[in-house]
C-alpha positions in Angstrom: 0.0 0.0 0.0 1.4 3.3 -1.1 0.7 6.5 0.9 -0.1 8.3 -2.4 -3.1 6.0 -2.8 -4.3 7.2 0.6 -3.1 10.8 0.8 -3.7 13.7 -1.6 -0.7 15.2 -3.4 1.0 18.1 -1.7 0.7 20.6 -4.5 -2.3 21.2 -6.7 -2.5 22.4 -10.4 -0.6 25.6 -11.1 -3.7 27.5 -12.2 -5.3 27.5 -8.8 -6.0 31.0 -7.4 -3.5 32.0 -4.7 -6.2 31.9 -2.0 -7.3 28.4 -2.9 -3.6 27.2 -3.1 -3.0 28.5 0.4 -6.2 26.9 1.7 -5.2 23.6 0.0 -1.8 23.8 1.7 -3.6 24.2 5.1 -5.9 21.2 4.4 -2.9 19.1 3.3 -1.1 19.9 6.7 -4.4 19.0 8.5 -4.5 15.8 6.6 -0.9 14.8 7.6 -1.6 15.7 11.2 -4.8 13.6 11.2 -2.7 10.7 9.8 -0.1 11.0 12.6 -2.7 11.4 15.3 -4.6 8.3 13.9 -1.4 6.2 13.8 -0.6 7.2 17.4 -4.2 6.4 18.5 -4.0 2.9 16.9 -0.8 2.2 18.8 -2.2 3.6 22.1 -5.4 1.6 21.6 -3.6 -1.7 21.0 -1.3 -1.1 24.0 -4.3 -0.1 26.2 -6.2 -3.2 25.2 -3.2 -5.4 25.9 -2.8 -3.9 29.4 -6.4 -4.7 30.2 -8.3 -1.4 29.8 -10.7 -2.5 27.1 -13.0 0.6 27.1 -10.3 3.2 26.6 -8.6 0.9 24.0 -11.7 0.6 22.0 -12.4 4.3 22.2 -8.9 5.0 20.9 -9.3 2.5 18.0 -12.6 4.1 17.0 -11.1 7.5 17.1 -8.3 6.3 14.9 -10.8 4.7 12.5 -12.8 8.0 12.2 -9.5 9.8 11.6 -8.5 7.5 8.8 -12.0 7.8 7.3 -11.6 11.6 7.4 -8.3 11.4 5.6 -9.8 9.2 2.9 -12.8 11.4 2.5 -10.7 14.6 2.3 -8.9 13.2 -0.7 -12.0 12.2 -2.5 -14.3 15.0 -1.6 -12.0 18.0 -1.1 -8.7 17.6 -2.9 -10.2 16.1 -6.1 -12.9 18.9 -6.3 -10.2 21.6 -5.7 -7.9 20.2 -8.4 -10.8 20.1 -10.9 -11.9 23.7 -10.1 -15.2 22.8 -8.2 -14.5 25.2 -5.3 -18.0 25.3 -3.9 -18.3 21.5 -3.6 -14.9 21.3 -2.1 -15.8 24.0 0.4 -19.0 22.3 1.5 -17.2 18.9 1.9 -14.3 20.6 3.8 -16.7 22.1 6.3 -18.3 18.7 7.1 -15.0 16.9 7.4 -13.3 19.6 9.4 -16.1 19.4 11.9 -15.7 15.6 12.1 -11.9 16.0 12.4 -12.4 18.7 15.1 -14.5 16.4 17.2 -12.1 13.5 16.9 -8.7 15.4 17.1 -8.7 19.0 18.1 -5.5 20.3 16.5 -5.9 18.7 13.0 -9.6 19.7 13.0 -8.6 23.3 13.8 -6.1 23.4 10.9 -8.8 22.0 8.6 -11.2 24.6 9.8 -8.6 27.3 9.2 -8.3 26.0 5.6 -12.1 26.2 5.2 -12.1 29.8 6.4 -9.2 30.7 4.1 -11.1 29.2 1.1 -14.1 31.4 1.8 -12.1 34.4 0.4 -12.5 33.0 -3.1 -16.3 33.5 -2.9 -16.0 37.2 -2.0 -16.8 39.6 -4.8 -13.6 41.0 -6.4 -13.9 44.8 -6.9 -11.4 47.0 -8.7 -10.1 49.7 -6.5 -11.8 53.0 -7.1 -9.5 55.9 -7.6 -10.9 59.2 -6.6 -10.4 62.1 -8.9 -9.7 65.6 -7.7 -11.8 68.5 -9.0 -11.0 72.2 -8.7 -13.7 74.8 -8.6 -13.2 77.2 -11.5 -14.9 80.4 -12.4 -18.0 79.8 -14.5 -16.6 81.8 -17.4 -13.6 79.4 -17.9 -14.4 76.3 -20.0 -14.2 73.0 -18.1 -11.2 70.9 -18.7 -11.5 67.2 -18.9 -9.8 65.2 -16.1 -6.5 63.8 -17.1 -6.8 60.2 -18.2 -6.1 57.7 -15.5 -3.6 55.0 -16.4 -5.2 51.6 -16.8 -4.8 49.4 -13.7 -2.0 46.9 -14.2 -3.1 43.3 -13.5 -1.2 41.7 -10.7 1.2 39.2 -12.1 1.6 35.9 -10.5 5.2 34.9 -9.6 6.9 32.9 -12.2 6.7 29.3 -11.0 8.8 27.4 -13.6 9.3 28.0 -17.3 8.5 24.3 -17.9 5.0 24.6 -16.5 2.2 25.3 -19.0 0.4 28.6 -18.8 -3.3 28.3 -18.5 -5.6 30.9 -20.1 -8.1 32.3 -17.7 -11.7 33.4 -18.3 -13.7 35.9 -16.2 -17.3 35.1 -15.1 -19.9 37.5 -16.5 -22.1 37.0 -13.4 -19.8 37.1 -10.4 -16.5 38.3 -11.8 -14.3 35.3 -10.6 -11.4 34.3 -12.8 -11.2 30.6 -13.6 -9.4 28.4 -16.2 -10.8 28.7 -19.7 -11.0 25.0 -20.2 -13.8 24.9 -17.6 -17.3 25.3 -19.1 -19.0 26.8 -16.0 -17.8 29.2 -13.3 -16.7 27.2 -10.2 -18.3 29.9 -8.0 -21.8 30.5 -9.4 -22.0 27.8 -12.0 -22.7 30.4 -14.8 -22.0 29.0 -18.3 -18.9 30.6 -19.9 -20.6 31.6 -23.2 
């Protein structure tokens, strides 16, 4: 059994928005901590049962089983949806599994919950910053001068990752304004068709 069959890969696709990539990193850390806590719980459960305390040993083994189930479900329901651009479905599943993880193991569940909160930033409307123009009161006899043209805002450039990686063309949603890869037919935020 390979850990890659059980755990999600550390890095997602290069086209993920920065906020989603940061949230994905937090969820990955939470997944690793859940694995460590679950393995320790299995060991403690077995030792506790051998020493004769059956109740605590069974509780520890059940907690380990729920932790391992959480890891498996995070890979299927959260990481796969994130890597395919379905951010809303990933967010909903992450909320459920972070609560389950929070109940079983406090620290990994807290990190998963922080990843969920970080992911919510992708659903906030993205507004362009308004630049106020200054006007001067002039005598009514003088003709009004048009305001000087404002330079077009420069789009923020993502840091160069690697020249070998393929650049992905992005499309902007007409309804909510979220940028997403152009190979996707619907907006991952509001499900609006691209054309």
